[in-house]
C-alpha positions in Angstrom: 88.3 24.5 -56.9 89.6 24.7 -53.3 88.8 28.4 -53.2 85.2 27.8 -54.3 84.7 25.1 -51.7 86.0 27.5 -49.0 83.6 30.2 -50.2 80.7 27.8 -50.1 81.5 26.7 -46.6 81.8 30.3 -45.4 78.4 31.1 -47.0 76.8 28.1 -45.2 78.3 29.2 -41.9 77.1 32.7 -42.4 73.6 31.5 -43.1 73.5 29.3 -40.0 74.6 32.2 -37.8 72.0 34.5 -39.4 69.3 31.9 -38.9 70.2 31.4 -35.2 70.7 35.1 -34.4 68.7 36.9 -37.1 68.2 40.6 -37.5 66.5 42.8 -34.9 63.3 43.0 -36.9 63.0 39.2 -37.3 63.6 38.6 -33.6 61.0 40.9 -32.2 58.8 38.0 -31.2 61.7 35.8 -30.0 62.4 34.9 -26.4 65.7 33.3 -25.3 66.3 31.6 -22.0 69.9 31.4 -20.9 70.0 28.2 -18.8 73.0 27.5 -16.6 72.0 23.9 -16.1 69.5 22.3 -18.4 67.7 19.0 -17.9 65.9 19.0 -21.3 64.9 15.3 -21.3 64.5 13.8 -17.8 66.2 10.4 -18.0 69.1 11.8 -20.0 72.1 13.8 -18.6 71.7 17.5 -17.9 73.8 19.9 -19.9 75.7 23.1 -19.0 75.2 26.6 -20.5 72.4 26.4 -23.0 70.0 28.8 -24.9 66.4 27.9 -25.4 64.9 29.9 -28.3 61.1 30.4 -28.0 58.6 31.8 -30.5 54.8 31.8 -30.5 54.7 29.7 -27.3 56.8 26.8 -28.6 60.5 25.9 -28.6 62.2 27.0 -31.9 65.7 25.9 -31.2 68.1 24.8 -28.4 71.8 25.7 -28.6 74.8 24.9 -26.5 76.3 28.0 -24.8 74.6 31.4 -24.6 73.4 33.2 -27.7 71.9 36.7 -27.7 70.1 37.5 -31.0 69.5 41.2 -31.7 66.0 42.3 -30.7 65.2 39.1 -28.7 63.9 39.2 -25.1 66.6 37.6 -22.9 65.7 35.7 -19.7 68.7 35.1 -17.6 68.6 31.8 -15.7 72.3 31.3 -16.0 72.7 30.5 -12.3 69.7 28.2 -12.1 68.7 24.6 -12.9 66.2 24.6 -15.7 63.8 21.7 -16.5 60.4 21.0 -18.2 57.2 22.2 -16.6 55.9 19.6 -14.1 52.7 17.5 -14.7 50.4 16.3 -11.9 48.2 13.5 -13.2 45.7 13.6 -10.3 44.3 16.8 -8.8 40.9 18.1 -7.5 41.1 21.9 -8.0 37.6 22.6 -6.8 38.3 22.2 -3.1 40.4 21.0 -0.2 39.8 18.5 2.5 38.5 20.3 5.6 36.2 20.0 8.6 33.6 21.9 6.6 33.6 19.4 3.7 30.3 17.7 4.4 28.5 21.1 4.7 30.1 22.3 1.5 28.8 19.3 -0.4 25.2 20.7 0.1 25.9 24.4 0.0 28.4 25.1 -2.9 27.1 25.2 -6.5 28.9 24.9 -9.8 29.8 28.5 -9.9 31.3 28.3 -6.4 33.3 25.3 -7.3 34.6 26.9 -10.5 35.8 30.0 -8.6 37.5 27.7 -6.0 39.2 26.2 -9.0 40.4 29.5 -10.3 42.2 30.2 -7.0 43.7 26.7 -6.7 44.7 26.6 -10.4 46.8 29.7 -10.0 48.4 28.3 -6.8 49.3 25.1 -8.6 50.8 26.8 -11.6 53.0 29.0 -9.3 54.3 25.8 -7.7 55.7 24.8 -11.1 53.0 22.5 -12.4 52.1 23.6 -15.9 49.7 20.8 -16.7 47.3 18.8 -14.6 44.6 16.2 -14.9 41.6 16.9 -12.7 39.9 13.6 -12.1 36.7 14.0 -10.2 34.6 17.2 -9.8 31.5 19.0 -10.8 31.1 18.7 -14.6 30.3 22.3 -15.5 33.0 23.7 -13.1 35.6 21.3 -14.5 35.0 21.9 -18.2 34.4 25.7 -17.7 37.7 26.1 -15.8 39.6 24.0 -18.4 38.2 26.2 -21.2 38.9 29.5 -19.4 42.5 28.5 -18.9 42.9 27.3 -22.5 41.4 30.6 -23.8 43.7 32.8 -21.6 40.9 34.2 -19.4 42.2 32.5 -16.2 45.7 31.8 -15.1 46.4 28.1 -14.4 47.9 24.9 -15.6 46.8 23.3 -18.9 44.0 20.9 -17.9 42.5 17.6 -18.8 39.3 16.8 -17.0 37.1 13.9 -16.2 34.2 15.6 -14.6 32.4 13.4 -12.1 33.6 9.8 -11.7 31.5 7.0 -12.9 30.6 5.1 -9.8 28.1 2.4 -8.7 25.2 3.7 -6.7 26.4 4.0 -3.2 30.0 3.8 -4.3 32.9 6.0 -3.4 32.0 8.9 -5.8 28.3 8.8 -5.0 26.8 10.9 -2.3 26.9 9.1 1.1 26.1 9.8 4.7 23.1 12.1 4.3 19.4 11.7 4.6 17.7 9.7 1.9 16.0 12.9 0.6 19.4 14.7 0.3 21.1 11.8 -1.4 18.2 11.3 -3.9 18.7 15.0 -4.8 22.5 15.0 -5.1 23.2 11.7 -6.7 25.1 12.2 -9.9 24.0 11.0 -13.3 27.4 9.3 -13.4 26.2 6.8 -10.8 25.2 3.7 -12.7 24.0 0.1 -12.2 24.4 -2.7 -14.7 26.5 -2.8 -17.9 24.0 -0.9 -20.1 23.5 1.9 -17.6 27.3 2.3 -17.1 27.7 2.6 -20.9 25.1 5.4 -20.8 27.1 7.2 -18.0 30.3 7.1 -20.1 28.6 8.3 -23.3 27.0 11.2 -21.5 30.3 12.3 -20.1 31.9 12.1 -23.6 29.0 14.1 -25.0 29.7 16.8 -22.3 33.3 17.1 -23.5 35.4 15.4 -20.9 39.0 14.4 -21.8 39.2 11.1 -19.8 36.9 8.8 -18.0 37.5 8.3 -14.3 35.8 5.5 -12.4 35.8 4.3 -8.8 36.6 0.6 -9.1 36.8 0.2 -5.3 35.6 1.8 -2.2 37.5 4.9 -1.0 39.0 6.3 2.1 37.1 9.6 2.3 33.6 8.3 1.3 31.4 8.5 4.3 30.3 4.8 4.3 31.7 1.7 5.9 31.8 -0.2 2.6 35.5 -1.1 2.6 38.1 -0.5 -0.1 37.6 -3.5 -2.3 35.9 -4.0 -5.7 32.5 -2.3 -6.1 31.7 -2.7 -9.8 30.8 -6.1 -11.3 33.2 -7.4 -13.9 30.7 -6.9 -16.7 30.2 -3.3 -15.6 33.9 -2.7 -15.8 34.1 -4.2 -19.2 31.2 -2.1 -20.5 32.8 1.1 -19.1 36.2 0.5 -20.7 34.7 -0.7 -24.0 32.4 2.3 -24.3 35.1 4.8 -23.4 37.7 3.3 -25.8 35.1 3.1 -28.6 34.7 6.9 -28.2 38.4 7.7 -28.0 38.7 8.2 -24.2 41.1 6.5 -21.8 39.8 5.2 -18.5 41.6 5.6 -15.2 40.3 3.9 -12.0 40.4 5.0 -8.4 41.3 1.6 -6.8 42.7 0.7 -3.4 41.8 -3.0 -3.0 43.5 -5.6 -5.0 40.3 -7.1 -6.3 39.4 -3.8 -7.9 42.9 -3.2 -9.2 43.2 -6.5 -10.9 39.6 -6.7 -12.3 39.9 -3.2 -13.8 43.3 -4.0 -15.5 41.9 -7.3 -16.8 39.0 -5.4 -18.2 41.5 -3.3 -20.3 41.7 -0.2 -18.1 44.5 2.2 -18.8 45.7 3.4 -15.4 45.2 3.0 -11.7 45.0 5.8 -9.2 46.3 4.8 -5.7 46.8 1.0 -6.1 47.3 0.6 -2.3 46.8 -3.2 -2.0 48.3 -4.3 -5.4 50.0 -7.7 -5.4 52.4 -9.6 -7.6 49.5 -10.4 -10.0 48.7 -6.7 -10.3 52.3 -6.0 -11.2 52.2 -8.6 -14.0 49.0 -7.0 -15.3 50.4 -3.5 -15.2 53.4 -4.6 -17.3 51.5 -6.8 -19.7 48.9 -4.1 -20.4 51.4 -1.2 -20.4 49.2 0.5 -17.8 50.3 3.3 -15.6 50.2 3.6 -11.8 49.6 7.0 -10.2 50.5 6.3 -6.6 49.3 9.6 -4.9 51.6 9.0 -1.9 51.0 12.6 -0.6 47.3 11.8 -0.2 48.1 8.7 1.9 50.5 10.6 4.1 48.0 13.5 4.5 45.0 11.5 5.6 47.1 9.3 7.9 48.4 12.5 9.6 45.1 14.3 9.8 43.3 11.2 11.2 45.6 11.2 14.3 43.7 14.2 15.7 40.8 15.0 13.4 37.7 14.5 15.6 35.6 15.9 12.7 36.3 12.8 10.6 33.4 10.3 10.8 34.4 6.9 12.4 34.4 5.0 9.0 36.6 7.7 7.3 39.0 7.9 10.2 39.4 4.1 10.4 40.1 3.9 6.6 42.6 6.8 6.8 44.6 5.2 9.6 44.7 1.8 7.8 45.2 2.8 4.2 47.5 5.9 4.3 50.5 4.4 6.0 51.0 1.4 3.7 51.0 3.4 0.4 54.7 4.0 0.5 55.5 0.3 0.6 53.1 -0.2 -2.3 55.0 2.3 -4.5 58.3 0.6 -3.5 57.0 -2.8 -4.7 55.5 -1.4 -7.9 58.8 0.4 -8.8 60.9 -2.7 -8.1 58.5 -4.7 -10.2 59.0 -2.4 -13.2 55.5 -0.7 -13.2 55.3 2.5 -15.1 54.7 5.3 -12.6 53.1 8.7 -13.5 53.3 11.5 -10.9 50.0 12.4 -9.2 49.2 13.8 -5.8 45.4 13.8 -5.3 45.8 17.5 -4.3 42.6 18.7 -2.8 43.1 15.9 -0.3 46.4 17.6 0.4 46.8 21.4 0.3 47.1 22.9 -3.2 50.6 24.2 -4.0 52.6 21.6 -2.1 52.4 19.1 -4.9 56.1 18.7 -5.0 56.2 16.9 -1.7 55.2 13.9 -3.7 58.7 13.9 -5.1 60.2 13.4 -1.6 57.8 10.5 -1.0 58.6 8.9 -4.3 62.4 9.1 -3.5 61.6 7.6 -0.1 59.9 4.8 -1.9 63.0 4.0 -3.8 62.9 6.0 -7.0 66.0 8.0 -7.8 65.6 11.8 -8.1 65.9 11.4 -11.9 63.2 8.7 -12.0 60.9 10.9 -9.8 61.3 13.9 -12.1 60.7 11.7 -15.1 57.5 10.5 -13.5 56.2 14.1 -13.6 57.5 14.9 -17.1 58.3 12.2 -19.6 56.0 9.5 -18.0 53.1 11.8 -17.1 53.0 13.4 -20.6 52.8 9.9 -22.1 50.2 8.9 -19.6 48.1 11.9 -20.5 48.6 11.3 -24.3 50.3 14.7 -24.6 53.9 13.7 -25.1 54.0 15.3 -28.6 53.5 18.7 -26.9 54.8 18.6 -23.3 57.1 16.7 -20.9 60.5 17.6 -22.3 62.3 20.7 -23.6 62.6 19.9 -27.3 62.1 21.7 -30.5 58.4 22.0 -31.5 57.0 21.4 -28.0 55.2 24.0 -25.9 57.6 26.2 -23.9 56.6 24.9 -20.5 59.7 25.5 -18.5 60.6 26.0 -14.8 63.7 26.7 -12.8 65.0 26.2 -9.3 68.1 27.5 -7.4 69.8 24.1 -6.9 70.2 20.8 -8.6 67.1 18.5 -7.8 69.2 15.5 -8.9 71.3 16.1 -5.8 68.4 17.1 -3.5 64.8 16.5 -4.8 63.5 18.9 -2.2 64.8 21.7 -4.5 61.5 21.3 -6.4 59.6 22.6 -3.4 60.7 26.1 -4.1 60.3 26.9 -7.8 61.6 30.4 -8.8 60.6 30.6 -12.5 57.5 29.3 -14.3 56.8 29.7 -18.0 53.8 28.0 -19.6 53.3 28.2 -23.4 56.0 30.8 -23.7 54.4 33.2 -21.1 56.3 33.9 -17.9 54.0 33.7 -14.9 56.7 33.7 -12.1 60.2 35.0 -12.1 61.9 35.5 -8.7 65.2 37.2 -8.8 
């Protein structure tokens, strides 16, 4: 009896080893990463020597210590810190803030914007951001770039897109500051007035294939109009937008600085707030009661405040808003974090230079988040915010092999994430610096 039990145990052990290592033929499509330090699930402790087994773009197994199956491709990151691919919940890949911005509004077409996006998408991926949400841009350029990356025709982060923001006529995402003839020509069909018209705008975007609805619930810093940064939609319009979007399976996120717009949107059932500059105690209660996310975009605030010091090309209204709004965003994030608001990482890159997205980590830590909390905001939290946590955000069996590596421990110094040495997205290596 004892001998048969021993034999059975030996057979099971042999089967386990064979399954993990396999034969050379069975491992032809297997990639194994040897990670010296692995933060598989941000929020949980990092582990030491680990092997990540990857097949067909997804994680097949994770084992403690290093395994070297016959015939597998081995990637040696044994002296590096390995963590999930980063997620930026708020980018604009079609351009960057510049003195030529107003001219480009009337000279670039959809093809130009898509090609800008190709360049900026690659830069963003090389910075370690394997997934982004592009919230505000030309509709055809946005959906075309997303599809080209998905189909493998263009190198860039996995994308969710909103296309143009739903905005009131004359609002932050409408065309402003040009002659009436120019504005009549350039006004987007996503500009709307009244509850019924705003439902129409949402439905047209859903028909066009957007993944999320983005609205401008308040005025904005960079819109060329002296309309302030408070609420610009009526409450019935906000309710109609959220209702129409939810009915058609889309989340709604709102650009919102002023507290009136923040609170009215959350009360209307909105899912997340971009910026949130002037939020108050009531806002924090609404965030928590509605399980809504805040995307603070601290890098955008820091960028416009810095540029406005010397930028004589900014119009007076834009410069005034940049100097007043930008500097207070750090304190807003501090209060939101202390109040228990769920924070998802987002930079508003396009206002800032593409590729420096990781500077947002430094600002989040300055606002009071721990390095671990900051990393979780760009992985665990952001994947849940984007409704993609079944596929990305952690290094776990079954998820996409979106994996990055840096030379030093970002839990000790968050600035380590400014210099990413290794980028894998969906099992494909796009960057590997020795």
